[in-house]
MIMAR-746075 format. One record per residue (C-alpha): residue number from 1; residue in three letters; x, y, z. Coordinates in steps of 0.1 Angstrom, whole numbers, plus 5000, padded with zeros to 4 digits. Layout:
BEGIN
NUM	ALA	X	Y	Z
...
This chain:
BEGIN
1	MET	5199	5145	4896
2	LYS	5206	5118	4920
3	ILE	5238	5125	4928
4	SER	5227	5164	4929
5	ILE	5200	5150	4953
6	VAL	5224	5129	4973
7	GLY	5246	5162	4978
8	LEU	5220	5184	4989
9	PHE	5206	5159	5016
10	SER	5243	5158	5023
11	ALA	5243	5192	5028
12	ILE	5211	5192	5048
13	ILE	5232	5168	5079
14	LEU	5259	5187	5076
15	SER	5244	5223	5080
16	ASN	5219	5204	5110
17	LEU	5252	5199	5126
18	TYR	5262	5230	5132
19	ALA	5232	5241	5142
20	SER	5226	5219	5174
21	SER	5236	5184	5176
22	LEU	5240	5155	5201
23	VAL	5265	5125	5201
24	ILE	5255	5092	5216
25	THR	5281	5066	5225
26	SER	5261	5046	5249
27	ASP	5229	5027	5251
28	VAL	5192	5046	5265
29	THR	5186	5030	5303
30	VAL	5160	5052	5316
31	ASN	5135	5073	5298
32	THR	5153	5091	5269
33	THR	5139	5122	5250
34	TRP	5163	5132	5220
35	ASP	5149	5170	5209
36	ALA	5185	5181	5189
37	ASP	5185	5191	5153
38	SER	5212	5162	5151
39	ILE	5217	5126	5167
40	ILE	5245	5105	5158
41	ILE	5248	5078	5172
42	ASP	5285	5071	5178
43	LYS	5279	5031	5189
44	GLU	5272	5001	5174
45	PHE	5247	4979	5186
46	PHE	5228	5009	5200
47	GLU	5202	4998	5227
48	VAL	5170	5009	5243
49	LYS	5168	4986	5272
50	GLU	5140	4973	5293
51	ASN	5117	4993	5311
52	ALA	5129	5019	5291
53	ARG	5115	5044	5268
54	LEU	5135	5067	5240
55	THR	5109	5092	5226
56	ILE	5124	5110	5195
57	ALA	5110	5145	5190
58	SER	5101	5159	5155
59	GLY	5125	5172	5133
60	VAL	5154	5154	5147
61	ASN	5177	5137	5118
62	ILE	5195	5105	5135
63	VAL	5228	5099	5117
64	PHE	5242	5066	5123
65	LYS	5281	5069	5128
66	LYS	5290	5032	5124
67	ASP	5288	5003	5101
68	ILE	5262	4986	5126
69	SER	5235	5006	5123
70	LEU	5203	4996	5139
71	ILE	5181	5006	5172
72	THR	5176	4978	5188
73	VAL	5141	4981	5212
74	TYR	5139	4965	5246
75	GLY	5122	4993	5261
76	THR	5097	5007	5238
77	ILE	5101	5038	5214
78	SER	5084	5073	5206
79	ALA	5095	5082	5174
80	ILE	5066	5109	5165
81	GLY	5071	5138	5140
82	LYS	5050	5168	5123
83	GLU	5039	5171	5089
84	SER	5056	5200	5085
85	ASP	5086	5191	5105
86	SER	5092	5151	5100
87	ILE	5122	5131	5121
88	HIS	5150	5115	5093
89	ILE	5172	5086	5100
90	THR	5203	5080	5078
91	ARG	5238	5069	5076
92	MET	5268	5095	5078
93	ASN	5270	5081	5040
94	PRO	5231	5089	5030
95	GLN	5245	5060	4996
96	LYS	5246	5036	5025
97	THR	5218	5018	5043
98	TRP	5210	5015	5074
99	GLN	5194	4990	5096
100	GLY	5164	4995	5115
101	ILE	5144	4994	5138
102	ARG	5144	4961	5160
103	LEU	5119	4952	5187
104	VAL	5124	4924	5202
105	SER	5104	4903	5216
106	ARG	5090	4903	5253
107	ASP	5076	4892	5284
108	ASN	5036	4894	5269
109	ALA	5028	4900	5309
110	ILE	5042	4934	5308
111	LYS	5017	4958	5304
112	ASP	5028	4994	5314
113	LEU	5058	4996	5287
114	ASP	5040	4979	5259
115	SER	5037	5004	5233
116	SER	5056	5020	5207
117	TYR	5048	5051	5183
118	ILE	5064	5060	5152
119	GLU	5050	5087	5130
120	TYR	5056	5111	5105
121	CYS	5090	5098	5099
122	ASP	5108	5090	5067
123	LEU	5122	5054	5066
124	ARG	5142	5049	5034
125	ASN	5174	5031	5026
126	ALA	5174	5007	5047
127	MET	5182	4973	5045
128	SER	5178	4940	5073
129	SER	5215	4926	5085
130	GLY	5231	4895	5078
131	SER	5233	4886	5113
132	ASP	5220	4855	5123
133	LYS	5200	4872	5151
134	SER	5162	4862	5138
135	TYR	5150	4899	5142
136	GLU	5178	4912	5128
137	GLN	5168	4893	5095
138	GLU	5132	4900	5098
139	GLY	5119	4930	5080
140	GLY	5138	4957	5064
141	VAL	5131	4987	5084
142	LEU	5110	4972	5111
143	HIS	5112	4940	5131
144	CYS	5076	4939	5151
145	GLY	5087	4910	5182
146	LYS	5062	4889	5196
147	GLY	5046	4907	5226
148	ASN	5049	4942	5209
149	PHE	5021	4966	5198
150	VAL	5031	4990	5172
151	ALA	5013	5022	5162
152	LEU	5028	5030	5123
153	LYS	5015	5065	5111
154	HIS	5019	5090	5080
155	CYS	5054	5074	5072
156	ASN	5066	5071	5043
157	ILE	5089	5037	5037
158	SER	5106	5034	5004
159	LYS	5137	5015	4989
160	VAL	5141	4992	5019
161	MET	5151	4956	5015
162	GLY	5149	4927	5040
163	GLU	5153	4890	5039
164	PHE	5119	4879	5050
165	GLY	5101	4910	5050
166	GLY	5109	4935	5027
167	ALA	5101	4966	5047
168	ILE	5081	4953	5082
169	TYR	5081	4923	5101
170	VAL	5054	4914	5121
171	ASP	5058	4884	5144
172	SER	5034	4860	5162
173	SER	5012	4876	5188
174	ALA	5022	4909	5178
175	SER	5006	4938	5168
176	ILE	5008	4963	5144
177	GLN	4985	4994	5134
178	ILE	4995	5012	5100
179	GLU	4975	5044	5089
180	ASN	4981	5069	5060
181	CYS	5016	5052	5048
182	THR	5031	5051	5016
183	PHE	5050	5022	5007
184	SER	5071	5022	4980
185	SER	5101	5003	4957
186	ASN	5108	4979	4989
187	LYS	5116	4942	4979
188	ALA	5120	4912	4998
189	THR	5144	4889	4989
190	PHE	5135	4854	5002
191	TYR	5105	4857	5020
192	GLY	5077	4876	5012
193	GLY	5057	4901	5011
194	GLY	5079	4933	4997
195	ALA	5067	4958	5021
196	ILE	5048	4936	5051
197	THR	5050	4904	5064
198	THR	5035	4885	5095
199	SER	5048	4854	5110
200	PRO	5043	4822	5093
201	GLN	5027	4814	5125
202	GLY	5005	4849	5121
203	ALA	5003	4886	5138
204	SER	4977	4884	5169
205	LEU	4967	4915	5147
206	LEU	4974	4936	5111
207	SER	4950	4968	5110
208	ILE	4957	4985	5077
209	ALA	4943	5020	5067
210	ASN	4944	5046	5042
211	CYS	4980	5036	5027
212	ARG	4994	5031	4993
213	PHE	5009	5001	4985
214	GLN	5029	5007	4952
215	TYR	5066	4989	4928
216	ASN	5068	4964	4962
217	TYR	5084	4934	4955
218	ALA	5088	4898	4966
219	ARG	5081	4862	4954
220	THR	5053	4857	4974
221	GLY	5028	4886	4985
222	GLY	5045	4916	4962
223	ALA	5029	4939	4989
224	ILE	5022	4917	5020
225	ARG	5024	4884	5026
226	ILE	4996	4875	5055
227	GLY	5006	4840	5078
228	LYS	4980	4817	5092
229	GLY	4965	4828	5125
230	SER	4964	4863	5115
231	LYS	4933	4887	5117
232	ALA	4945	4914	5092
233	GLU	4917	4944	5084
234	ILE	4923	4965	5052
235	ASN	4907	4992	5048
236	ASN	4905	5022	5017
237	CYS	4942	5009	5005
238	ILE	4955	5011	4973
239	PHE	4976	4986	4953
240	TYR	4994	4996	4923
241	ASN	5022	4975	4903
242	ASP	5032	4952	4930
243	THR	5048	4920	4918
244	THR	5056	4887	4927
245	HIS	5088	4875	4910
246	SER	5118	4850	4909
247	ILE	5148	4838	4890
248	ASN	5143	4808	4896
249	PRO	5103	4804	4894
250	VAL	5104	4758	4898
251	LEU	5100	4767	4932
252	ASN	5059	4776	4925
253	ASP	5064	4805	4953
254	LEU	5050	4835	4929
255	LYS	5020	4837	4944
256	GLY	5001	4869	4950
257	GLY	5013	4901	4929
258	ALA	4994	4927	4956
259	LEU	4988	4904	4985
260	ALA	4997	4864	4992
261	ILE	4974	4850	5024
262	PHE	4985	4813	5035
263	GLY	4954	4805	5063
264	PRO	4938	4796	5084
265	ALA	4935	4835	5079
266	ASP	4906	4857	5093
267	VAL	4909	4888	5063
268	THR	4888	4912	5052
269	LEU	4894	4941	5030
270	ARG	4870	4974	5024
271	ASN	4873	4999	5003
272	CYS	4904	4987	4983
273	LEU	4917	4990	4948
274	ILE	4941	4966	4935
275	TYR	4956	4975	4905
276	HIS	4983	4968	4882
277	CYS	4995	4944	4901
278	ARG	5014	4907	4882
279	SER	5021	4872	4897
280	TYR	5043	4853	4873
281	GLY	5025	4825	4892
282	LYS	4995	4823	4904
283	GLY	4968	4856	4914
284	GLY	4978	4886	4897
285	GLY	4961	4907	4924
286	ILE	4951	4882	4954
287	TYR	4967	4848	4965
288	SER	4948	4827	4989
289	SER	4946	4798	5002
290	ASP	4926	4781	5034
291	ALA	4916	4819	5043
292	SER	4883	4836	5058
293	ILE	4887	4863	5035
294	LYS	4861	4888	5029
295	LEU	4859	4914	5000
296	ILE	4840	4943	5007
297	ASN	4836	4972	4980
298	CYS	4869	4963	4964
299	THR	4883	4973	4925
300	ILE	4907	4943	4915
301	ALA	4914	4959	4880
302	ARG	4942	4952	4852
303	ASN	4960	4928	4873
304	ALA	4980	4896	4854
305	SER	4993	4863	4862
306	VAL	4997	4827	4847
307	TYR	4969	4811	4872
308	GLY	4940	4839	4883
309	GLY	4948	4874	4868
310	GLY	4922	4891	4894
311	ILE	4920	4861	4928
312	TYR	4935	4829	4928
313	PHE	4918	4811	4952
314	ALA	4937	4777	4963
315	ARG	4923	4744	4972
316	ASP	4906	4754	5009
317	SER	4909	4725	5029
318	LEU	4885	4738	5055
319	ALA	4857	4742	5031
320	SER	4853	4778	5036
321	SER	4832	4804	5015
322	PRO	4853	4834	5008
323	LEU	4827	4864	5006
324	LEU	4828	4888	4981
325	ILE	4798	4919	4983
326	ASN	4797	4946	4961
327	THR	4835	4939	4941
328	ILE	4844	4946	4909
329	GLU	4862	4925	4892
330	GLY	4875	4937	4856
331	GLY	4901	4937	4831
332	ASN	4925	4913	4843
333	GLY	4942	4887	4823
334	ARG	4975	4869	4817
335	ILE	5009	4884	4816
336	PRO	5013	4900	4779
337	GLY	5045	4886	4761
338	VAL	5052	4856	4785
339	LYS	5054	4820	4774
340	LEU	5025	4804	4793
341	PRO	5016	4767	4801
342	ARG	4994	4748	4780
343	ASP	4966	4748	4814
344	SER	4970	4783	4818
345	ALA	4934	4799	4827
346	GLY	4918	4823	4852
347	TRP	4918	4859	4833
348	GLY	4897	4872	4860
349	MET	4893	4845	4891
350	PHE	4909	4811	4890
351	LEU	4893	4783	4919
352	ASP	4901	4753	4927
353	SER	4874	4726	4931
354	SER	4871	4729	4970
355	VAL	4859	4770	4968
356	THR	4829	4776	4961
357	PRO	4831	4820	4965
358	ILE	4796	4840	4974
359	PHE	4793	4869	4951
360	GLN	4771	4893	4964
361	TYR	4759	4924	4947
362	CYS	4794	4920	4926
363	HIS	4798	4928	4887
364	LEU	4829	4900	4871
365	SER	4837	4910	4834
366	ASP	4860	4881	4831
367	THR	4852	4841	4831
368	VAL	4852	4826	4865
369	TYR	4873	4789	4867
370	ASP	4878	4760	4889
371	TYR	4897	4738	4889
372	THR	4886	4716	4857
373	ILE	4879	4749	4837
374	LYS	4844	4749	4846
375	PRO	4828	4781	4845
376	TYR	4805	4803	4868
377	GLN	4813	4780	4898
378	GLY	4800	4795	4931
379	GLU	4770	4807	4945
380	PHE	4758	4846	4931
381	ILE	4733	4863	4949
382	HIS	4726	4900	4928
383	SER	4757	4897	4909
384	ARG	4761	4900	4870
385	TYR	4790	4891	4843
386	TYR	4795	4922	4818
387	GLU	4818	4934	4794
388	THR	4834	4967	4799
389	ASP	4855	4980	4775
390	PHE	4878	4999	4807
391	MET	4895	5034	4795
392	PHE	4925	5019	4802
393	ARG	4923	4996	4770
394	ALA	4925	5024	4746
395	LEU	4942	5045	4764
396	ALA	4963	5034	4792
397	SER	4989	5057	4773
398	LYS	4974	5089	4784
399	TYR	4975	5085	4823
400	PRO	5007	5084	4848
401	PRO	5003	5055	4872
402	THR	4982	5072	4902
403	ALA	4960	5071	4924
404	VAL	4931	5095	4905
405	GLU	4942	5079	4871
406	ALA	4933	5041	4890
407	TYR	4899	5054	4892
408	GLN	4892	5067	4859
409	LEU	4907	5038	4845
410	SER	4893	5014	4867
411	SER	4860	5023	4874
412	ASN	4840	5014	4845
413	PHE	4806	5037	4856
414	ALA	4792	5057	4831
415	GLY	4754	5077	4838
416	ASN	4732	5046	4834
417	ASP	4755	5024	4845
418	LEU	4741	4999	4872
419	GLY	4771	4999	4889
420	ILE	4756	5030	4907
421	ASP	4737	5025	4935
422	GLY	4740	4993	4927
423	GLY	4754	4973	4961
424	THR	4736	4953	4988
425	PRO	4712	4980	5004
426	ASP	4719	4976	5042
427	THR	4752	4977	5048
428	THR	4750	4972	5084
429	GLY	4775	4950	5098
430	LEU	4797	4954	5067
431	GLY	4824	4982	5087
432	LEU	4828	5002	5059
433	PRO	4847	5034	5064
434	GLU	4828	5065	5062
435	PHE	4849	5076	5032
436	ASP	4864	5062	4998
437	VAL	4902	5061	4987
438	LEU	4895	5095	4973
439	GLY	4876	5113	5006
440	GLN	4845	5109	4990
441	LYS	4814	5104	5014
442	ARG	4809	5061	5010
443	ILE	4775	5068	5001
444	ASN	4762	5092	4975
445	GLY	4730	5085	4966
446	SER	4698	5060	4975
447	ALA	4726	5032	4979
448	ILE	4763	5029	4980
449	ASP	4779	5018	4946
450	ILE	4797	4986	4936
451	GLY	4835	4986	4941
452	ALA	4861	5009	4960
453	ILE	4853	5040	4941
454	GLU	4817	5061	4946
455	TYR	4804	5077	4919
456	ASN	4809	5117	4915
457	ASP	4793	5136	4891
458	SER	4827	5156	4891
459	LEU	4848	5129	4880
460	LEU	4825	5115	4855
461	LYS	4823	5145	4835
462	VAL	4861	5141	4828
463	GLU	4857	5103	4819
464	THR	4829	5116	4793
465	ILE	4853	5139	4778
466	PHE	4877	5113	4768
467	ARG	4855	5091	4759
468	LYS	4844	5112	4731
469	LEU	4884	5112	4720
470	ARG	4879	5153	4712
471	PRO	4909	5158	4690
472	GLN	4935	5177	4701
473	HIS	4935	5214	4702
474	PHE	4959	5240	4697
475	ASN	4969	5271	4719
476	VAL	4956	5252	4749
477	GLN	4949	5272	4778
478	CYS	4940	5259	4814
479	LEU	4903	5268	4827
480	ASN	4907	5258	4861
481	GLY	4914	5223	4878
482	THR	4917	5204	4911
483	VAL	4952	5193	4931
484	TYR	4952	5159	4949
485	SER	4974	5143	4969
486	ILE	4991	5113	4954
487	ASP	4969	5086	4971
488	GLY	4945	5106	4954
489	ARG	4930	5131	4982
490	LEU	4917	5162	4976
491	ILE	4939	5191	4983
492	GLY	4922	5223	4968
493	GLN	4911	5235	4934
494	PHE	4922	5264	4916
495	THR	4911	5287	4885
496	GLY	4933	5293	4858
497	ASP	4966	5275	4854
498	PHE	4980	5259	4885
499	VAL	5008	5281	4900
500	LEU	5020	5277	4934
501	PRO	5017	5311	4954
502	ALA	4983	5319	4933
503	PHE	4971	5289	4952
504	ARG	4981	5292	4982
505	SER	4970	5334	4980
506	SER	4933	5317	4966
507	THR	4925	5290	4992
508	GLY	4948	5297	5022
509	ILE	4960	5258	5016
510	LYS	5000	5256	5022
511	ILE	5011	5227	5004
512	SER	5042	5210	5019
513	ARG	5067	5192	5002
514	GLY	5060	5160	4982
515	LEU	5045	5149	4950
516	TYR	5010	5158	4940
517	ILE	4985	5155	4913
518	VAL	4972	5184	4893
519	ARG	4943	5178	4871
520	LYS	4936	5203	4847
521	ASN	4910	5212	4824
522	LEU	4916	5228	4795
523	THR	4897	5247	4767
524	GLY	4878	5225	4741
525	GLY	4870	5199	4767
526	GLU	4903	5184	4770
527	LEU	4923	5170	4804
528	ARG	4957	5168	4813
529	ILE	4967	5152	4840
530	GLU	5000	5161	4854
531	ARG	5026	5152	4883
532	VAL	5039	5179	4905
533	LEU	5069	5180	4929
534	VAL	5065	5207	4954
535	ARG	5100	5214	4965
């Protein structure tokens, strides 16, 4: 299958070469637009010079012919595709990696050409070079140097490898805005995180919204590593199966399966689901040290680590208090099948002795520990502990790993659950997005629900069916169903079985190529969830 896909992609490139193509043999020195079907860069160390902007039109395929296959930008770049006509970048031999887009450090006084835009681009199969230049080592597909602002939207970033930051590196005094992107199977080989890393001195601003991080890998910060001095806002994001691991764990750097935060830093997560992430050291979901961190309406579920399966709050020299509001922590634990040290502890959270979190309207199902294994450290305001038999404990094998199922697995909601309308009565000042990660209105009742997902009756019916554990029926037929995008957003509904032409005809919705989640309601009160690839 892999060979056939590569062959098909090669055929697409070759066919485009015969459509309209432009061969590039020199650097960009003035404002330039590429709008041919194919752009063949036949030059090593290709550069966009200072005071020049390179604009790449939608649908362009950029093909590197040389071994040194990177775009070094001293000016700015605008690569803006469309949902149905994205921009692709690859090598002439697509089995080889290219070396990313490098926005080098600039004079902060420059105002006219200080922003770059990358939208609807397919950024995959890239790897940072072994150059002695730091901007060529940092970030496998994108280096955002000092003084740069980058808007990255609607991009697929996958199978990217970098020494410092698997996919993206954000330098100090740089800013990046990331929206509606998917980061999948990226890896930081030396210095995390697997998808995004800020400088150890921090970035001036890291803004991330409506993104999905899955199967990313690093030694520290499986998905994201945030350095000191950073201000980070992360809203409506899903972290799934991100991992920290190392062949030399004695270095004590395995921290934060999804996120690792090293303060002082100001970090806020809202409406985020952190699910099934692992760290073979500290903090299966989150590791935070010396940071002013806020978790607002987040769900931290089914993560695992040696210390702090859900969250590890490290010793805090600043004596700041992590703040958790309307947040669910549950189903987190130790890594199964791994030999653990005798002092391994903190199935849900592990707190060093100087850390005193504030829990407001939170539901915590696993014991909170401090450094001396003293339970229930912190300040608790309208928060409660409870034992929840999350559905995944009995039914995990029935679900594929997607955002829609993550909701069903991680939510403990039943008809009388106290989490429904159980959040803070006044959400003023929390900065919550209008919708949750499934696109549902954030307040659907008398008050906000606790956790990342707002309670919805239509999803509750599905949960109820599975909790009854009805026996399998024969001659099962599909009555109706719902189509979601891979990040859990509602696409449309159908009756009968799911057939693409019929769905388009009845709904008027044209589904673009990609992976979708189809939830089918079957006869006998049963449910089937399928992943469907639309070619």
